[in-house]
DOGURO-103308 format. One record per residue (C-alpha): residue number from 1; x, y, z negated. Coordinates in steps of 0.02 Angstrom, whole numbers, padded with zeros to 5 digits. Last residue first. Example, Ala and Ser with C-alpha at 12.3 -4.5 7.8 and 13.67 -1.06 7.14 Angstrom:
// residues 2
R   resi       c1       c2       c3
R      2    00684   -00053   -00357
R      1    00615   -00225   -00390
This chain:
// residues 361
R   resi       c1       c2       c3
R    361   -11570    00019    00117
R    360   -11655   -00065   -00036
R    359   -11480   -00114   -00114
R    358   -11499   -00259   -00237
R    357   -11370   -00380   -00188
R    356   -11248   -00319   -00309
R    355   -11314   -00161   -00398
R    354   -11275   -00023   -00286
R    353   -11200    00132   -00369
R    352   -11308    00284   -00370
R    351   -11264    00462   -00308
R    350   -11359    00632   -00327
R    349   -11354    00778   -00210
R    348   -11460    00936   -00205
R    347   -11443    01053   -00054
R    346   -11493    01235   -00044
R    345   -11348    01306   -00131
R    344   -11250    01160   -00201
R    343   -11368    01084   -00332
R    342   -11299    00931   -00421
R    341   -11401    00781   -00465
R    340   -11324    00655   -00591
R    339   -11176    00550   -00526
R    338   -11183    00365   -00556
R    337   -11372    00370   -00566
R    336   -11480    00241   -00669
R    335   -11594    00087   -00650
R    334   -11520    00033   -00487
R    333   -11592   -00042   -00327
R    332   -11468    00070   -00237
R    331   -11591    00150   -00120
R    330   -11718    00169   -00262
R    329   -11589    00248   -00378
R    328   -11529    00373   -00239
R    327   -11703    00419   -00199
R    326   -11747    00446   -00390
R    325   -11598    00561   -00410
R    324   -11603    00664   -00254
R    323   -11795    00691   -00249
R    322   -11857    00740   -00420
R    321   -12019    00751   -00531
R    320   -12138    00717   -00378
R    319   -12276    00820   -00310
R    318   -12178    00916   -00184
R    317   -12195    01104   -00240
R    316   -12251    01089   -00428
R    315   -12154    00932   -00461
R    314   -11997    01000   -00387
R    313   -12018    01153   -00501
R    312   -12050    01042   -00647
R    311   -11888    00954   -00617
R    310   -11830    00787   -00696
R    309   -11654    00768   -00731
R    308   -11608    00592   -00793
R    307   -11752    00512   -00687
R    306   -11789    00342   -00757
R    305   -11971    00387   -00814
R    304   -12004    00449   -00635
R    303   -11963    00269   -00564
R    302   -12136    00221   -00518
R    301   -12171    00397   -00451
R    300   -12034    00390   -00329
R    299   -12115    00238   -00250
R    298   -12295    00314   -00254
R    297   -12223    00482   -00167
R    296   -12141    00386   -00024
R    295   -11961    00344    00001
R    294   -11855    00400    00150
R    293   -11710    00297    00207
R    292   -11578    00393    00304
R    291   -11461    00262    00396
R    290   -11274    00330    00408
R    289   -11175    00345    00566
R    288   -11103    00513    00487
R    287   -11161    00627    00629
R    286   -11330    00537    00631
R    285   -11368    00559    00448
R    284   -11307    00737    00465
R    283   -11426    00765    00612
R    282   -11569    00691    00516
R    281   -11528    00807    00366
R    280   -11519    00958    00470
R    279   -11678    00915    00562
R    278   -11790    00883    00413
R    277   -11889    00728    00474
R    276   -11877    00617    00318
R    275   -11890    00769    00200
R    274   -12075    00745    00147
R    273   -12032    00555    00129
R    272   -11903    00597   -00013
R    271   -11726    00558    00012
R    270   -11593    00418    00031
R    269   -11426    00408    00126
R    268   -11332    00256    00172
R    267   -11179    00141    00135
R    266   -11064    00278    00056
R    265   -10903    00191    00014
R    264   -10804    00279    00158
R    263   -10847    00447    00077
R    262   -10732    00392   -00067
R    261   -10786    00450   -00238
R    260   -10681    00549   -00356
R    259   -10824    00652   -00437
R    258   -10771    00819   -00370
R    257   -10735    00743   -00194
R    256   -10895    00651   -00189
R    255   -10996    00822   -00238
R    254   -10901    00919   -00119
R    253   -10913    00813    00030
R    252   -11092    00794    00024
R    251   -11126    00979   -00018
R    250   -11014    01038    00132
R    249   -11107    00909    00245
R    248   -11273    00967    00193
R    247   -11231    01147    00224
R    246   -11152    01107    00394
R    245   -11314    01007    00448
R    244   -11413    01165    00418
R    243   -11555    01180    00286
R    242   -11716    01235    00374
R    241   -11828    01177    00237
R    240   -11735    01163    00069
R    239   -11644    01009    00030
R    238   -11641    00847   -00067
R    237   -11512    00708   -00041
R    236   -11483    00541   -00128
R    235   -11317    00465   -00088
R    234   -11309    00276   -00094
R    233   -11143    00200   -00146
R    232   -11076    00018   -00131
R    231   -11010    00008    00046
R    230   -10841   -00071   -00014
R    229   -10691    00039    00020
R    228   -10527   -00056    00041
R    227   -10364    00018   -00004
R    226   -10205   -00079    00038
R    225   -10066   -00046   -00079
R    224   -09879   -00046   -00052
R    223   -09807   -00006   -00229
R    222   -09685    00144   -00236
R    221   -09817    00256   -00301
R    220   -09867    00144   -00446
R    219   -10064    00138   -00442
R    218   -10176    00242   -00564
R    217   -10142    00406   -00467
R    216   -10220    00330   -00312
R    215   -10387    00318   -00401
R    214   -10512    00376   -00274
R    213   -10667    00267   -00328
R    212   -10768    00160   -00221
R    211   -10644    00018   -00252
R    210   -10569   -00133   -00175
R    209   -10381   -00116   -00213
R    208   -10255   -00243   -00129
R    207   -10084   -00233   -00205
R    206   -09898   -00265   -00161
R    205   -09736   -00329   -00236
R    204   -09808   -00371   -00399
R    203   -09721   -00419   -00564
R    202   -09663   -00240   -00579
R    201   -09822   -00172   -00642
R    200   -10011   -00166   -00590
R    199   -10106   -00224   -00740
R    198   -10170   -00046   -00780
R    197   -10266   -00061   -00624
R    196   -10384   -00176   -00723
R    195   -10452   -00352   -00706
R    194   -10317   -00418   -00595
R    193   -10335   -00557   -00465
R    192   -10173   -00642   -00426
R    191   -10108   -00698   -00251
R    190   -09935   -00779   -00254
R    189   -09963   -00922   -00135
R    188   -10005   -01046   -00271
R    187   -10140   -00928   -00330
R    186   -10223   -00932   -00162
R    185   -10357   -01059   -00207
R    184   -10395   -00952   -00362
R    183   -10459   -00813   -00247
R    182   -10639   -00863   -00257
R    181   -10737   -00743   -00152
R    180   -10762   -00566   -00222
R    179   -10935   -00499   -00237
R    178   -10903   -00322   -00283
R    177   -11010   -00286   -00435
R    176   -10870   -00237   -00545
R    175   -10730   -00148   -00458
R    174   -10597   -00258   -00364
R    173   -10415   -00278   -00400
R    172   -10301   -00398   -00296
R    171   -10119   -00413   -00348
R    170   -09984   -00478   -00229
R    169   -09836   -00591   -00280
R    168   -09737   -00623   -00125
R    167   -09776   -00784   -00027
R    166   -09688   -00721    00132
R    165   -09861   -00725    00226
R    164   -09935   -00619    00082
R    163   -09794   -00492    00087
R    162   -09816   -00472    00277
R    161   -10000   -00449    00251
R    160   -09960   -00309    00130
R    159   -09850   -00230    00252
R    158   -09958   -00249    00406
R    157   -10107   -00190    00321
R    156   -10023   -00024    00255
R    155   -10046    00068    00412
R    154   -10237    00029    00406
R    153   -10263    00145    00263
R    152   -10452    00159    00223
R    151   -10509   -00020    00263
R    150   -10695   -00027    00260
R    149   -10786   -00151    00164
R    148   -10928   -00276    00229
R    147   -10860   -00399    00101
R    146   -10821   -00521    00232
R    145   -10740   -00408    00350
R    144   -10634   -00332    00207
R    143   -10574   -00510    00158
R    142   -10544   -00550    00341
R    141   -10434   -00391    00355
R    140   -10349   -00445    00190
R    139   -10304   -00622    00248
R    138   -10269   -00731    00088
R    137   -10156   -00873    00110
R    136   -10170   -01041    00203
R    135   -09989   -01020    00277
R    134   -10047   -01046    00446
R    133   -10197   -00934    00418
R    132   -10108   -00792    00341
R    131   -09979   -00799    00483
R    130   -10099   -00797    00629
R    129   -10041   -00933    00745
R    128   -10206   -01022    00784
R    127   -10221   -01161    00915
R    126   -10374   -01260    00906
R    125   -10356   -01436    00976
R    124   -10495   -01487    01089
R    123   -10632   -01607    01062
R    122   -10737   -01481    01170
R    121   -10868   -01425    01050
R    120   -10765   -01449    00891
R    119   -10609   -01358    00972
R    118   -10723   -01222    01038
R    117   -10785   -01186    00854
R    116   -10602   -01175    00792
R    115   -10551   -01059    00928
R    114   -10706   -00951    00901
R    113   -10655   -00948    00710
R    112   -10479   -00888    00763
R    111   -10546   -00766    00895
R    110   -10665   -00680    00775
R    109   -10623   -00502    00830
R    108   -10581   -00449    00646
R    107   -10471   -00598    00625
R    106   -10397   -00676    00784
R    105   -10408   -00511    00882
R    104   -10302   -00593    01022
R    103   -10242   -00761    01088
R    102   -10338   -00898    00986
R    101   -10291   -01046    01094
R    100   -10421   -01187    01119
R     99   -10320   -01338    01186
R     98   -10358   -01494    01277
R     97   -10500   -01441    01382
R     96   -10421   -01492    01542
R     95   -10440   -01319    01621
R     94   -10351   -01248    01476
R     93   -10453   -01142    01346
R     92   -10392   -00964    01308
R     91   -10477   -00866    01162
R     90   -10497   -00681    01153
R     89   -10591   -00598    01016
R     88   -10654   -00428    01068
R     87   -10542   -00275    01035
R     86   -10609   -00145    00916
R     85   -10524   -00167    00751
R     84   -10374   -00259    00827
R     83   -10344   -00103    00931
R     82   -10334   -00054    01115
R     81   -10313   -00206    01234
R     80   -10371   -00156    01402
R     79   -10211   -00141    01508
R     78   -10143   -00309    01433
R     77   -10310   -00410    01475
R     76   -10251   -00467    01646
R     75   -10065   -00512    01613
R     74   -10107   -00606    01457
R     73   -10249   -00701    01540
R     72   -10151   -00757    01683
R     71   -10010   -00822    01571
R     70   -10132   -00914    01461
R     69   -10189   -01025    01606
R     68   -10381   -01047    01640
R     67   -10540   -01058    01552
R     66   -10547   -00880    01475
R     65   -10665   -00868    01330
R     64   -10717   -00688    01279
R     63   -10787   -00639    01116
R     62   -10883   -00491    01049
R     61   -10937   -00455    01226
R     60   -10975   -00284    01321
R     59   -10802   -00206    01290
R     58   -10706   -00314    01415
R     57   -10846   -00332    01545
R     56   -10804   -00216    01691
R     55   -10619   -00211    01658
R     54   -10615   -00400    01647
R     53   -10704   -00419    01810
R     52   -10592   -00293    01898
R     51   -10437   -00396    01841
R     50   -10501   -00565    01881
R     49   -10522   -00559    02065
R     48   -10622   -00719    02108
R     47   -10764   -00631    02194
R     46   -10884   -00631    02047
R     45   -11039   -00737    02010
R     44   -11150   -00735    01858
R     43   -11207   -00905    01802
R     42   -11406   -00927    01809
R     41   -11388   -01032    01968
R     40   -11285   -01168    01883
R     39   -11112   -01189    01971
R     38   -11082   -01327    02100
R     37   -11127   -01248    02263
R     36   -11083   -01076    02215
R     35   -10901   -01122    02171
R     34   -10824   -00996    02297
R     33   -10908   -00860    02203
R     32   -10786   -00874    02051
R     31   -10885   -00910    01896
R     30   -10937   -00792    01755
R     29   -11031   -00875    01610
R     28   -11144   -00794    01477
R     27   -11140   -00886    01319
R     26   -11321   -00888    01244
R     25   -11336   -01077    01269
R     24   -11192   -01115    01147
R     23   -11175   -01300    01140
R     22   -11221   -01334    01325
R     21   -11143   -01168    01372
R     20   -10973   -01235    01309
R     19   -10997   -01400    01399
R     18   -11053   -01319    01561
R     17   -10905   -01198    01544
R     16   -10782   -01348    01535
R     15   -10855   -01420    01697
R     14   -10843   -01261    01789
R     13   -10659   -01245    01728
R     12   -10627   -01404    01816
R     11   -10685   -01329    01984
R     10   -10573   -01174    01950
R      9   -10585   -00984    01918
R      8   -10685   -00982    01754
R      7   -10745   -00844    01645
R      6   -10842   -00864    01479
R      5   -10937   -00726    01382
R      4   -10998   -00720    01211
R      3   -11113   -00618    01109
R      2   -11167   -00671    00942
R      1   -10999   -00725    00862
């Protein structure tokens, strides 16, 4: 939790916020203006009307701490809650500092963790009611957050989480190289790690699959399955001068689709330094929210012996034996490519699989 805001409406709340800020100096505090005389000068003042303040700051903080009654908070934040994926973590602390209640966005918003941290700071009892936490079982959304993976089918999260809360047998599959935490501690709760999708059978009531591959056909159609896409792919891109963003996008999507790879698993793009300012490529990276890493000639030449499909033509015009393949390998910290280069019109695409902990970009 890197950006926190705390709000108080009472004199006792001022004391609680002092203690919170003493432990977390970066926490910004909002105090009703009538407490000017006792509140630190650096705290931000407001007129005591909570709803306009919350409307102003709701999206500006990763976590919000309300030092007041829970009912006030529920009524105030209701119009601003959108989705657990985007809402800030909301924690309520009573004005006596007895309880730190995780109210909203417990997992992805970090409210459960924040409630525990505030409990330690204030000597308060953390109140966490999330089913997976209470039952001490696997929380799929927290697993995705820990892995930096993207959940593809959010509609399945409720079903799979419900199975976990009920202690039903749930299988977890992860591709090689995915740094899964120890799942053995959840074995008594029905969680089993499997080594292959072939192991999915009638023993399981649900599954969590962590893969860059689109392999839905390998899972039983009737089995509720939550798909997580680890950010494990680097896409190397080469293109002619003046290539449009639309051409690059078509090539990107076609190569991924033809090779059964999920676009959600692409961490970043990689190219040759001569292409780093190509307008179409830069626009495509921005559109997809991907970093474009450009490698210098010396870097590409160091891996020229690993390039599976060197090109004399590229060497003649660019001074290197390839662009897409070596850039993908360098970006992934890999010694080979997962998908060799493919030319689609004026665009060349290659894909490399990140070796755990070795990505360069």
